[in-house]
Structure formats: structure tokens, C-alpha cells
C-alpha positions as CSV (number, residue, x, y, z in Angstrom):
1,X,10.3,-35.8,0.1
2,X,13.5,-34.1,-1.0
3,X,16.0,-32.2,1.1
4,X,18.3,-29.4,0.2
5,X,21.9,-30.2,-0.7
6,X,24.7,-28.5,1.3
7,X,25.2,-25.8,-1.3
8,X,21.4,-25.1,-1.4
9,X,21.2,-25.1,2.4
10,X,24.2,-22.7,2.5
11,X,22.4,-20.3,0.1
12,X,19.2,-20.7,2.2
13,X,21.0,-20.3,5.5
14,X,24.1,-18.1,4.7
15,X,25.2,-18.1,8.4
16,X,25.3,-21.9,8.7
17,X,28.9,-23.2,8.9
18,X,30.3,-26.7,8.9
19,X,33.8,-27.4,10.3
20,X,35.8,-30.6,10.6
21,X,36.9,-31.4,14.2
22,X,39.7,-33.9,14.7
23,X,38.8,-35.4,11.2
24,X,35.9,-37.4,12.9
25,X,33.2,-34.9,13.8
26,X,31.7,-32.0,12.0
27,X,30.5,-29.1,14.1
28,X,27.4,-27.3,12.9
29,X,27.2,-23.7,14.1
30,X,24.7,-21.1,13.6
31,X,25.2,-17.4,14.1
32,X,22.0,-16.6,16.0
33,X,20.3,-13.3,15.2
34,X,17.9,-11.8,17.7
35,X,15.6,-10.6,14.9
36,X,15.0,-14.1,13.8
37,X,12.1,-15.8,15.6
38,X,12.5,-19.4,14.4
39,X,15.7,-21.3,13.5
40,X,15.7,-24.6,11.5
41,X,18.5,-27.1,11.1
42,X,18.1,-29.8,8.5
43,X,21.2,-31.8,9.4
44,X,22.9,-34.5,7.3
45,X,25.1,-36.8,9.4
46,X,25.7,-39.4,6.7
47,X,29.5,-38.8,6.6
48,X,30.2,-37.8,10.2
49,X,28.3,-37.4,13.5
50,X,27.0,-33.8,13.7
51,X,26.9,-31.5,16.7
52,X,24.3,-28.7,16.9
53,X,25.1,-26.1,19.5
54,X,22.3,-24.1,21.1
55,X,23.0,-20.5,22.2
56,X,23.0,-19.2,25.7
57,X,19.3,-19.6,26.6
58,X,18.6,-16.2,28.2
59,X,19.8,-14.4,25.0
60,X,17.0,-16.1,23.0
61,X,13.9,-16.4,25.1
62,X,10.9,-17.9,23.4
63,X,12.7,-18.5,20.1
64,X,11.8,-21.8,18.5
65,X,14.6,-24.1,17.2
66,X,13.6,-27.1,15.0
67,X,16.3,-29.8,14.3
68,X,15.8,-32.8,12.0
69,X,18.2,-35.5,11.0
70,X,17.7,-35.9,7.2
71,X,19.9,-38.9,6.4
72,X,19.6,-42.7,7.0
73,X,23.3,-43.1,7.9
74,X,24.5,-44.6,11.2
75,X,25.8,-41.3,12.6
76,X,23.7,-39.3,15.1
77,X,22.9,-35.7,15.4
78,X,23.8,-34.4,18.9
79,X,22.2,-31.2,20.2
80,X,24.2,-29.5,22.9
81,X,22.9,-26.6,24.9
82,X,25.3,-23.7,25.9
83,X,27.7,-24.2,28.7
84,X,30.8,-22.5,30.0
85,X,32.7,-22.2,33.4
86,X,29.8,-20.5,35.1
87,X,26.6,-21.5,33.2
88,X,25.2,-24.8,32.1
89,X,22.0,-24.9,30.1
90,X,20.1,-28.2,29.9
91,X,17.5,-29.7,27.7
92,X,14.9,-30.7,30.3
93,X,17.7,-31.6,32.7
94,X,19.9,-33.5,30.1
95,X,23.3,-32.2,29.0
96,X,22.5,-33.2,25.3
97,X,19.9,-34.7,23.1
98,X,20.4,-37.3,20.3
99,X,18.7,-37.8,17.0
100,X,19.9,-41.2,15.9
101,X,17.5,-42.1,13.1
102,X,16.5,-40.6,9.8
103,X,13.6,-38.0,10.2
104,X,14.1,-37.9,14.0
105,X,13.2,-34.3,14.9
106,X,12.9,-32.1,17.9
107,X,11.5,-28.6,18.5
108,X,13.2,-26.7,21.3
109,X,12.2,-23.5,23.2
110,X,14.0,-21.8,26.0
111,X,11.5,-20.5,28.6
112,X,13.9,-18.5,30.8
113,X,15.2,-21.4,32.9
114,X,15.6,-24.5,30.8
115,X,15.3,-25.7,27.1
116,X,12.1,-27.6,26.6
117,X,11.6,-30.2,23.8
118,X,8.4,-30.8,21.9
């Protein structure tokens, strides 16, 4: 099974951005578009741990998010639901979800109250 390189992923998902944070973490962001029904992250954490931020759940009801860790490196992919001073989304009650191993994956859907994982 082959995976897309970063440049190929960038062409495939032009609104995917990677930024260095404190020279130790890379933050993966996605500009979420309401017209898109499914969002896929194929995340390579071989060089640094990766953070995948989910949007504010009520703005994306019933949209499906699929996240997979593609590398065999020691760094995890951490999925973090939206939170601010007044709202805290959770993933089935948890404030984050880890994908520590190669090919670990999760499918997430917001049902109007909480993110569910499948």
C-alpha cells in the first residue's frame, strides 16, 4: 500500500496546512468547507507528533471525518475537538484521541451533541 507524499497530499487537499509549533510539534489544520461531506486526513507523524483539530461540532453536523496515521514512527497523531472559553467539544467524553501506531485509524461524526468514533 502506498501513501501520498506531502506534495501529492497538498495537491490533493489544497486547504491542508502544516505549521511548526515550538520546533517540536506540527499542527495540521484543515479549512472546513460546508459543501464537503467527508474529510480525510492521512497523517505522517514520522518527524514530529501531529495534531489534528476538529471544527466546532454544531457547524458540521453529520459530516464524516476519517483520520489515519500512515507512518511507523514513534510519534502519535492526536485528534483534538474544538474548544474555547465557552464551548468544549469531546470525543465520547474524552478531550482528545490518540493514534499511536502505524495504520491506526478512526472515523468521527458529530451528532449534534458529541463526536462519536467508529
